[in-house]
C-alpha positions as CSV (number, residue, x, y, z in Angstrom):
1,M,-29.4,-95.9,69.9
2,L,-28.1,-92.5,68.4
3,Q,-28.9,-90.8,71.8
4,A,-27.2,-93.5,74.0
5,A,-23.9,-93.0,71.7
6,L,-24.1,-89.4,72.3
7,N,-24.8,-89.6,76.2
8,G,-21.5,-92.3,76.1
9,K,-18.9,-89.8,74.3
10,H,-15.8,-88.8,75.5
11,A,-15.8,-85.6,77.4
12,S,-13.1,-83.9,75.1
13,V,-15.3,-84.8,72.0
14,G,-17.5,-82.1,70.2
15,I,-20.5,-82.9,68.5
16,L,-22.0,-80.9,65.6
17,Y,-25.8,-81.4,64.8
18,F,-27.0,-79.8,61.7
19,Y,-30.7,-79.3,61.0
20,Q,-32.7,-77.3,58.9
21,K,-36.2,-77.3,60.3
22,E,-37.0,-76.1,64.0
23,K,-38.9,-79.3,64.9
24,D,-35.6,-81.3,64.1
25,A,-33.8,-79.6,67.0
26,D,-35.1,-81.6,69.5
27,L,-34.8,-84.6,68.1
28,I,-31.1,-85.2,69.9
29,Y,-30.1,-83.5,73.2
30,G,-27.1,-83.4,75.4
31,D,-23.6,-81.6,75.2
32,I,-23.9,-81.1,71.5
33,S,-23.5,-77.9,69.1
34,K,-26.7,-77.7,67.4
35,I,-26.6,-75.5,64.1
36,K,-29.5,-74.6,62.0
37,I,-28.4,-73.9,58.3
38,G,-30.4,-73.5,55.0
39,K,-29.3,-76.2,53.0
40,I,-27.3,-79.2,53.8
41,T,-24.4,-79.5,51.2
42,P,-20.7,-79.9,51.4
43,E,-19.9,-76.3,51.2
44,E,-22.6,-74.9,53.8
45,I,-21.3,-77.5,56.3
46,Q,-17.5,-76.6,56.0
47,Q,-18.2,-73.0,56.3
48,E,-20.2,-73.6,59.7
49,V,-17.6,-75.8,60.8
50,E,-14.5,-73.1,60.1
51,R,-16.9,-70.8,61.7
52,T,-17.2,-73.0,65.1
53,I,-13.4,-73.8,64.7
54,G,-12.8,-70.1,64.5
55,D,-14.9,-69.3,67.4
56,I,-13.3,-71.8,69.6
57,G,-9.6,-70.8,68.5
58,R,-10.9,-67.2,69.8
59,D,-11.9,-68.7,73.3
60,N,-8.5,-68.1,75.5
61,R,-10.0,-70.1,78.4
62,I,-9.6,-73.3,76.6
63,I,-5.8,-74.7,75.6
64,E,-6.2,-78.3,74.3
65,S,-3.6,-79.4,71.7
66,G,-5.4,-81.6,68.9
67,D,-2.1,-82.0,66.7
68,N,-1.6,-85.6,67.7
69,K,-5.7,-86.5,67.0
70,A,-5.4,-85.1,63.9
71,H,-2.3,-86.9,62.8
72,E,-4.1,-90.0,64.2
73,I,-7.3,-88.9,61.6
74,A,-5.2,-88.5,58.8
75,R,-3.9,-92.2,59.2
76,V,-7.4,-93.6,59.4
77,K,-8.0,-92.1,56.0
78,L,-5.5,-94.1,54.3
79,T,-6.8,-97.0,52.3
80,T,-3.5,-99.1,53.3
81,P,-1.9,-99.6,56.4
82,I,1.3,-97.1,56.4
83,P,4.7,-99.3,57.1
84,K,6.9,-97.8,59.8
85,P,8.8,-95.0,58.7
86,I,12.8,-94.9,58.2
87,S,13.1,-91.6,60.5
88,P,12.2,-92.7,64.4
89,V,8.9,-91.4,65.6
90,I,7.1,-91.7,68.9
91,E,4.7,-94.5,68.7
92,A,2.8,-94.0,72.1
93,E,0.9,-90.6,71.8
94,Q,-0.3,-89.3,75.1
95,E,-3.7,-87.6,75.0
96,V,-3.5,-84.0,76.7
97,A,-6.7,-83.4,78.7
98,A,-8.4,-80.3,78.5
99,T,-7.5,-77.8,81.2
100,V,-9.5,-74.9,82.3
101,L,-7.9,-72.0,83.2
102,P,-8.6,-68.9,85.2
103,E,-9.5,-65.8,83.5
104,V,-6.7,-63.9,82.4
105,E,-6.1,-60.5,80.5
106,P,-5.3,-61.4,77.2
107,P,-2.0,-59.7,75.6
108,K,-3.0,-57.2,73.1
109,T,-3.4,-57.9,69.6
110,L,-1.6,-56.3,66.8
111,E,-4.5,-54.2,65.7
112,Q,-4.8,-53.0,69.3
113,R,-1.6,-52.0,69.2
114,I,-1.8,-50.2,65.7
115,R,-5.0,-48.2,67.1
116,E,-3.0,-47.2,70.0
117,M,0.5,-46.1,68.2
118,G,-2.0,-44.3,65.9
119,E,-2.4,-41.6,68.5
120,F,1.3,-40.7,67.8
121,A,1.1,-40.8,63.9
122,N,3.8,-43.7,63.7
123,F,3.4,-44.4,60.1
124,G,6.9,-46.6,60.4
125,F,5.0,-48.8,62.9
126,F,1.8,-49.2,60.5
127,K,4.4,-50.3,57.5
128,E,5.9,-52.7,60.3
129,A,2.7,-53.8,61.2
130,L,1.9,-55.0,57.4
131,R,4.4,-57.2,56.7
132,K,3.4,-60.7,56.0
133,D,6.3,-62.2,58.5
134,V,4.9,-60.1,61.4
135,V,1.4,-60.8,60.4
136,L,2.1,-64.7,60.5
137,A,4.1,-64.5,64.0
138,E,1.1,-62.6,65.4
139,L,-1.2,-65.3,64.5
140,M,1.0,-67.9,65.8
141,D,1.5,-66.4,69.3
142,Q,-2.1,-65.1,69.6
143,N,-4.7,-67.3,67.5
144,T,-5.0,-71.1,68.9
145,E,-6.8,-71.9,65.8
146,Y,-4.1,-70.9,63.1
147,A,-1.5,-72.6,65.3
148,G,-3.2,-75.7,65.1
149,L,-3.7,-75.5,61.6
150,V,0.3,-74.7,61.1
151,N,1.0,-77.9,63.2
152,M,-1.6,-79.8,61.1
153,L,0.0,-78.9,58.1
154,E,3.3,-79.6,59.1
155,A,2.0,-82.9,60.4
156,Y,0.7,-83.6,56.9
157,D,3.9,-82.7,55.4
158,R,5.8,-84.9,57.2
159,E,3.0,-88.1,56.7
160,I,3.7,-87.1,52.9
161,A,7.3,-87.5,53.1
162,S,7.1,-90.3,55.2
163,I,5.6,-92.0,52.6
164,F,7.6,-90.8,49.9
165,Q,10.7,-92.2,51.6
166,E,8.9,-95.7,52.0
167,A,10.8,-97.7,49.8
168,N,8.6,-101.0,50.4
169,L,5.2,-99.4,48.8
170,P,4.7,-99.6,45.1
171,A,5.0,-96.2,43.5
172,E,1.5,-96.2,42.1
173,Q,0.3,-96.9,45.7
174,R,2.7,-94.5,47.3
175,F,1.2,-91.6,44.5
176,E,-2.6,-92.3,45.6
177,M,-1.7,-92.1,49.6
178,I,0.0,-88.7,48.8
179,K,-2.7,-87.6,46.4
180,A,-5.5,-88.3,49.3
181,I,-3.3,-86.7,51.9
182,G,-3.1,-83.8,49.7
183,I,-6.3,-83.1,49.2
184,D,-6.7,-83.3,52.9
185,R,-4.4,-80.9,53.3
186,S,-5.6,-78.4,50.9
187,T,-8.9,-78.1,53.2
188,F,-6.9,-77.3,56.1
189,S,-4.7,-74.8,53.7
190,G,-7.7,-73.1,52.8
191,M,-8.9,-72.6,56.5
192,Q,-5.3,-71.4,57.1
193,N,-5.4,-68.8,54.1
194,S,-8.9,-67.4,55.4
195,I,-7.9,-66.8,58.8
196,V,-4.6,-65.0,57.3
197,A,-7.3,-62.9,55.1
198,D,-9.4,-62.0,58.0
199,K,-6.2,-61.0,60.2
200,L,-5.0,-58.7,57.1
201,A,-8.5,-57.3,56.9
202,A,-8.5,-56.4,60.5
203,I,-5.2,-54.9,60.4
204,M,-5.6,-52.6,57.3
205,E,-9.3,-51.5,58.8
206,A,-6.9,-50.7,61.9
207,I,-4.3,-48.6,59.9
208,V,-7.1,-46.9,58.3
209,S,-8.7,-46.0,61.2
210,S,-5.8,-44.9,63.0
211,A,-4.4,-42.9,59.7
212,E,-7.7,-40.8,59.7
213,A,-7.8,-40.0,63.1
214,T,-3.8,-38.9,63.0
215,V,-4.7,-37.1,59.9
216,E,-7.7,-35.0,61.6
217,R,-5.8,-34.3,65.0
218,R,-2.9,-33.3,62.8
219,I,-5.0,-31.0,60.7
220,E,-6.7,-29.5,63.7
221,S,-3.6,-28.8,65.6
222,L,-2.0,-27.3,62.5
223,R,-4.8,-24.8,62.0
224,E,-3.8,-22.9,65.3
225,A,-0.3,-22.1,63.5
226,L,-1.8,-21.2,60.4
227,G,-3.9,-18.4,62.4
228,V,-1.1,-16.7,64.3
229,V,0.6,-14.4,61.9
230,T,-2.9,-12.9,61.2
231,S,-3.3,-11.9,64.8
232,A,-3.9,-8.1,65.2
233,E,-1.8,-7.7,68.0
234,L,1.2,-8.4,65.8
235,L,0.5,-5.3,63.2
236,Y,3.7,-3.5,64.7
237,D,5.7,-6.4,65.8
238,D,9.3,-6.7,64.8
239,H,10.0,-7.8,61.5
240,G,12.3,-10.8,62.5
241,K,9.3,-12.5,64.3
242,L,7.0,-12.1,61.4
243,E,9.5,-13.6,59.4
244,A,9.9,-16.7,62.1
245,L,6.1,-16.9,62.1
246,I,6.0,-17.1,58.3
247,D,9.1,-20.1,58.5
248,A,6.7,-21.7,60.7
249,R,3.9,-21.8,58.4
250,M,6.3,-23.2,55.7
251,R,7.3,-26.0,58.1
252,V,3.7,-26.6,58.4
253,Q,3.6,-27.0,54.6
254,V,6.5,-29.2,54.6
255,D,4.9,-31.6,57.6
256,L,1.4,-32.0,55.6
257,M,3.4,-32.8,52.3
258,E,5.5,-35.5,54.1
259,L,2.4,-36.9,55.9
260,S,0.7,-37.1,52.3
261,K,3.6,-39.1,51.3
262,E,3.5,-41.5,54.5
263,I,-0.2,-42.3,53.6
264,I,1.1,-43.0,50.1
265,E,3.7,-45.5,51.4
266,V,1.3,-47.2,54.2
267,Y,-1.1,-47.7,50.9
268,M,1.8,-49.3,48.9
269,A,2.7,-51.7,51.8
270,M,-1.1,-52.7,52.1
271,D,-1.0,-53.6,48.3
272,K,2.5,-55.5,48.9
273,T,1.3,-57.5,51.7
274,V,-2.0,-58.4,50.0
275,T,0.0,-59.2,46.6
276,E,2.3,-61.6,48.5
277,Q,-0.5,-63.4,50.2
278,L,-2.6,-63.8,47.0
279,D,0.6,-65.2,45.1
280,G,1.1,-67.5,48.3
281,M,-2.3,-68.7,47.8
282,G,-2.1,-69.5,44.0
283,A,1.2,-71.8,44.4
284,E,-0.2,-74.1,46.9
285,Y,1.0,-77.6,46.1
286,A,0.7,-80.9,47.9
287,S,3.3,-80.4,50.9
288,D,6.4,-78.1,51.5
289,N,8.7,-80.7,49.5
290,V,10.0,-79.3,46.2
291,Y,10.7,-82.6,44.6
292,I,7.5,-83.8,45.8
293,N,5.5,-81.4,44.0
294,E,7.3,-81.8,41.1
295,I,6.2,-85.3,40.7
296,M,2.6,-84.3,41.6
297,Q,2.3,-81.3,39.2
298,P,-0.1,-82.9,37.0
299,L,-2.5,-83.0,39.8
300,K,-1.8,-79.6,41.2
301,P,-5.2,-78.0,40.6
302,L,-6.7,-80.8,43.1
303,F,-4.3,-79.4,46.0
304,L,-5.7,-75.7,45.6
305,P,-7.9,-74.8,48.5
306,R,-11.6,-74.8,47.3
307,N,-11.9,-71.2,49.0
308,I,-9.2,-69.3,47.0
309,A,-11.7,-67.3,45.0
310,A,-13.8,-66.3,47.8
311,V,-10.7,-65.1,49.9
312,T,-8.9,-63.5,46.9
313,N,-12.1,-61.3,46.3
314,K,-12.2,-60.4,50.1
315,L,-8.7,-59.1,50.0
316,I,-9.0,-57.1,47.0
317,G,-12.4,-55.8,48.1
318,D,-11.1,-54.6,51.4
319,L,-7.8,-53.1,49.8
320,H,-10.1,-51.0,47.0
321,K,-12.1,-50.1,49.9
322,K,-9.2,-49.0,51.9
323,R,-7.6,-47.2,49.0
324,V,-10.5,-44.9,48.3
325,V,-10.5,-44.1,52.4
326,L,-7.1,-43.0,52.5
327,S,-7.5,-41.2,48.8
328,I,-9.9,-38.8,50.6
329,V,-7.8,-38.4,53.7
330,E,-5.1,-37.6,51.0
331,E,-7.4,-35.2,49.5
332,K,-8.3,-33.4,52.7
333,I,-4.3,-32.9,53.2
334,K,-3.8,-31.5,49.8
335,K,-6.2,-28.9,50.2
336,L,-4.9,-27.9,53.6
337,V,-1.7,-27.7,51.8
338,D,-3.0,-25.3,49.2
339,L,-4.9,-23.4,51.8
340,V,-1.2,-23.1,53.5
341,F,0.3,-21.8,50.2
342,K,-2.3,-19.1,50.0
343,L,-2.1,-17.8,53.2
344,C,1.8,-17.8,53.1
345,E,1.5,-15.5,50.2
346,E,-1.2,-13.4,51.7
347,D,1.0,-13.1,54.7
348,A,4.0,-12.6,52.6
349,T,1.7,-9.2,51.3
350,I,0.5,-8.5,54.7
351,I,3.7,-8.2,56.2
352,D,5.4,-6.4,53.4
353,Y,2.6,-3.9,53.3
354,Q,3.0,-3.4,57.1
355,Q,6.7,-2.9,57.4
356,K,6.1,-0.3,54.7
357,L,4.0,1.2,56.7
358,I,5.9,0.9,60.0
359,R,8.9,2.3,58.4
360,L,6.7,5.1,57.0
361,L,5.6,6.2,60.4
362,M,8.6,6.1,61.8
363,A,10.2,8.0,59.0
364,Q,7.4,10.6,58.9
365,R,8.1,11.2,55.4
366,V,7.3,8.8,52.4
367,E,10.7,9.6,50.5
368,N,12.6,8.0,53.6
369,V,11.2,4.4,53.0
370,V,12.6,4.3,49.3
371,V,15.8,2.3,48.6
372,V,18.1,4.7,46.7
373,D,19.9,2.5,44.6
374,H,21.4,5.4,42.7
375,V,22.0,9.0,42.9
376,I,19.7,9.9,40.4
377,K,17.1,8.9,43.0
378,Y,17.9,11.8,45.2
379,C,17.1,14.2,42.6
380,L,14.1,12.8,40.6
381,R,10.7,13.7,41.2
382,I,7.7,13.5,38.8
383,F,4.5,15.2,38.4
384,V,1.4,13.6,36.5
385,G,-1.9,14.9,36.3
386,P,-4.6,15.4,33.4
387,A,-4.5,18.6,30.9
388,D,-6.4,21.7,32.2
389,T,-5.9,20.7,36.1
390,G,-3.0,23.1,37.1
391,R,-0.4,20.7,36.7
392,T,2.2,23.0,34.6
393,A,1.3,26.0,37.1
394,T,1.9,23.7,40.2
395,A,5.2,22.0,38.7
396,L,6.4,25.5,37.4
397,T,6.3,27.2,40.6
398,W,7.2,24.6,43.1
399,S,10.2,23.9,40.8
400,G,10.7,28.0,40.5
401,I,10.7,28.0,44.3
402,V,13.1,25.2,45.1
403,S,15.7,26.6,42.5
404,R,16.3,29.4,45.0
405,R,18.1,26.8,47.0
406,K,19.7,24.7,44.6
407,N,19.6,24.7,40.6
408,T,16.9,23.0,39.3
409,L,15.8,21.4,35.8
410,L,12.3,21.2,34.9
411,L,11.5,18.7,32.2
412,D,7.7,18.7,30.5
413,L,7.4,15.7,28.5
414,T,3.7,16.2,27.9
415,G,3.9,16.7,24.5
416,N,1.5,19.7,25.1
417,S,3.5,22.2,26.8
418,K,2.2,25.7,28.4
419,L,5.6,26.9,29.7
420,S,5.3,29.9,27.4
421,Q,2.1,31.2,29.3
422,Y,3.6,31.8,32.1
423,G,6.5,34.0,31.1
424,V,9.2,31.2,30.6
425,E,10.8,30.3,27.5
426,P,11.8,26.7,27.4
427,V,14.5,25.0,26.1
428,E,14.2,22.1,23.2
429,L,14.8,18.8,24.8
430,N,17.7,17.8,21.7
431,L,19.3,21.4,22.3
432,F,19.4,20.8,26.2
433,L,21.0,17.1,25.5
434,K,23.5,18.3,22.8
435,D,24.8,21.9,24.5
436,R,24.6,20.9,28.4
437,L,23.2,23.9,29.2
438,E,23.7,25.1,33.0
439,R,21.5,27.5,34.7
440,Q,20.2,28.1,38.0
441,F,16.3,27.2,36.6
442,I,16.0,25.7,33.6
443,C,12.7,24.5,31.6
444,V,13.0,22.0,29.1
445,E,10.3,20.7,26.6
446,G,10.1,17.7,24.7
447,N,8.1,14.5,23.6
448,L,9.1,10.9,24.0
449,E,6.2,9.5,23.4
450,E,6.8,8.9,19.9
451,E,10.6,7.7,20.5
452,G,10.0,5.5,23.1
453,N,13.5,4.0,23.3
454,R,15.2,7.3,24.2
455,V,13.6,7.0,27.6
456,E,16.8,5.1,28.8
457,E,19.5,7.5,26.9
458,V,17.5,10.5,28.7
459,V,17.8,9.1,32.1
460,A,21.4,8.2,31.4
461,E,22.2,12.0,30.4
462,L,20.3,13.2,33.3
463,K,22.7,11.2,35.6
464,T,25.5,12.9,33.8
465,R,24.2,16.4,35.1
466,L,23.8,15.6,38.6
467,H,26.6,17.5,39.7
468,Y,25.0,20.7,38.6
469,Y,21.0,19.8,38.7
470,A,20.2,19.0,42.5
471,H,16.6,18.7,41.5
472,V,15.3,17.2,38.3
473,H,11.4,17.4,38.0
474,I,9.6,15.8,35.0
475,L,6.2,16.7,34.1
476,L,3.7,14.3,32.5
477,D,0.5,13.6,31.4
478,A,-2.1,11.3,33.0
479,G,-2.4,9.5,29.9
480,Q,1.5,8.7,29.8
481,T,0.9,5.8,31.9
482,E,3.6,3.2,30.4
483,L,6.1,6.3,30.1
484,L,5.4,6.9,33.8
485,N,6.0,3.4,34.8
486,R,9.6,3.3,33.1
487,L,10.7,6.7,34.3
488,A,9.1,6.1,37.9
489,K,11.7,3.2,38.4
490,S,14.5,6.2,38.7
491,A,12.6,8.6,40.9
492,L,12.4,9.0,44.3
493,S,8.6,10.0,44.5
494,V,5.5,10.4,42.1
495,H,3.1,13.5,42.6
496,F,-0.4,12.8,41.5
497,L,-2.3,16.2,40.8
498,T,-6.0,16.6,40.5
499,D,-8.1,19.7,40.6
500,C,-10.5,17.7,42.5
501,T,-13.1,18.1,39.8
502,P,-15.2,14.9,38.8
503,R,-13.1,15.1,35.3
504,G,-9.6,15.6,36.8
505,N,-10.7,12.5,39.5
506,R,-11.9,10.1,36.7
507,L,-8.7,10.6,34.3
508,L,-6.3,10.7,37.4
509,K,-7.7,7.5,38.7
510,T,-7.1,5.7,35.8
511,T,-3.4,6.4,35.9
512,V,-3.2,5.4,39.4
513,E,-4.6,2.0,38.4
514,H,-2.3,1.7,35.8
515,F,0.8,2.4,37.9
516,R,2.8,-0.6,38.5
517,A,6.2,0.8,39.6
518,E,7.9,0.0,43.2
519,N,10.4,1.4,45.5
520,V,9.1,4.8,44.9
521,A,7.0,7.4,47.3
522,S,3.6,8.4,46.4
523,K,2.2,12.0,47.0
524,A,-1.0,13.6,46.0
525,I,-1.6,17.0,45.1
526,L,-5.1,18.1,45.6
527,I,-6.4,21.4,44.4
528,D,-8.9,22.9,46.5
529,P,-10.6,19.1,47.6
530,P,-14.3,19.7,48.5
531,L,-14.3,16.5,50.6
532,D,-12.0,15.2,53.2
533,P,-8.6,14.7,51.8
534,H,-8.5,10.7,52.7
535,R,-11.7,10.0,50.9
536,M,-10.5,11.9,48.1
537,L,-7.3,9.3,48.2
538,A,-9.7,6.5,48.3
539,D,-11.7,7.6,45.5
540,L,-8.7,8.2,43.7
541,S,-7.4,4.3,44.2
542,L,-4.3,5.7,46.5
543,D,-3.9,4.3,49.9
544,P,-4.3,7.1,52.4
545,L,-1.6,5.4,54.7
546,M,1.0,5.1,52.3
547,T,0.0,8.8,50.2
548,K,1.2,11.9,51.4
549,A,-1.5,14.3,50.9
550,I,-0.6,17.9,49.7
551,I,-3.6,20.5,49.9
552,L,-3.4,23.6,47.7
553,P,-5.8,26.1,47.7
554,R,-7.2,27.5,44.8
555,M,-5.3,30.8,43.8
556,Q,-6.6,33.4,41.5
557,Y,-3.0,35.2,41.4
558,I,-1.8,31.9,39.5
559,R,-4.5,32.3,37.1
560,A,-3.5,35.5,36.5
561,C,0.0,34.7,36.0
562,S,-1.1,32.9,32.8
563,L,-3.0,35.7,31.4
564,N,-0.1,38.1,32.4
565,Q,2.6,35.9,31.0
566,S,4.2,36.4,34.5
567,K,6.1,33.9,36.7
568,P,4.0,32.8,39.7
569,Y,6.9,31.4,41.6
570,E,8.4,35.4,41.7
571,S,5.1,36.0,44.4
572,W,6.1,35.9,47.9
573,E,2.5,35.0,48.8
574,V,2.5,32.3,46.7
575,A,5.8,30.9,47.7
576,E,4.9,31.2,51.2
577,T,1.6,28.7,50.6
578,F,3.6,26.4,48.5
579,E,6.3,25.6,51.0
580,E,3.5,25.4,53.8
581,A,2.1,22.5,51.7
582,F,5.1,20.7,50.5
583,R,7.0,21.0,53.5
């Protein structure tokens, strides 16, 4: 009898047959959908019905309107016949037959467009796609199941409004009728919420996938810009071009920070849309009429969809997963930003060094690359070296030689002057500052180590003597690093002196490592070096490319001068050797 009824059903009517055991599947046959479930309960049946309706809704080959049939079913459920409503309605309902359409290419969904737009890193489009009204409009246009549910809910709302306006029915009867329709309406409202949640999840998945791909492509493309400045071909390029490349890296840095900001804004848009959807689900009522809802307020829990908890958990879980993925993407960007910062700092150092080297090669004199901000820089030169390495004899000899051309002042601030051993009578520093002595060549001895606050005072006084003394040479000990750094700011060059013995090199290397002054030329005076001069400079922590090496032989005549108390710069042989070495 059941089989006969199934065989005689209308072609537009669908039958769902639920069974638990395999042997029950063959009890009936024909144009029916057989669905195996684990347990026959209202919840299991509702879940399978929703899934089946979803499969039918995604089939674009069948277009069938079920609004009128649903409207009729809702009427049958009422216990009392519904009187004719006040507003005129169409009584004769024409059933629209199912029509099979030929296969056509379906329009692109919002998720597909997001994945395509992601190739162009359009984060503005991502945020626009997450707006709730855009999502609902997309569902209305392309999802027949969702459109049917919307129409069904509207039909229920019209039915509720019609009953509410019917004055011929008792209030209690109208209340019960609206309650019954509202409960049925909540079922379809739950199905609508489920479809919206699935759509939101699909859109968020597409956005996160596109964002990941966008960031990976952007990072890959920006790595090329990061490697340009370090190319060996640019070593001797012009300064303007190198600065432009540095600016390009800074723009890359700004782009990355902007990208990180856009990712945060996209997640905020996701969170906003999900929150709006959850708030909307929690505000479900019997209908869309505010006045009716106020009357039915005591029964509001009955009108809430049963799947609201499952949909809420799904949306919150999906949102959390997307936040984790976007956080990982943002962390990649931050690491690259830190790398750009580091590279820019390194590039600035490299470019500064390259430009100094280029200017030095063009000038061929280390002094020519020094920026002279005061006239004393033209005159002041510093000699520094350990004791017993020939520093006094070397500084005295060269100062005496240049004094033949211009007046020269030699100021010994080592605190342990040996000038008197070479037949010179040095003047006390205080006397020199007080009496303003003027001679062609004058040697002054003093000690500023105990009176560090007098350094600026002495330099200021020396500036007032430059009209007479064209050369001012200062002799320091290798241990006076603090005094060296303070005086070097006003000096044109610093001469690091060593006798190339292990002791001399060790003490001088410590001095070089503590030397911090900038904008000053570096020279190294090597007395009888046993190794290649460039090797000696490297051992002393001096840059061979930025330091001029002055090679002096070990001269027995100068050693004899300290015993005879004679002046070494008066020897033509010594003068000729020094002129050749210092030129």
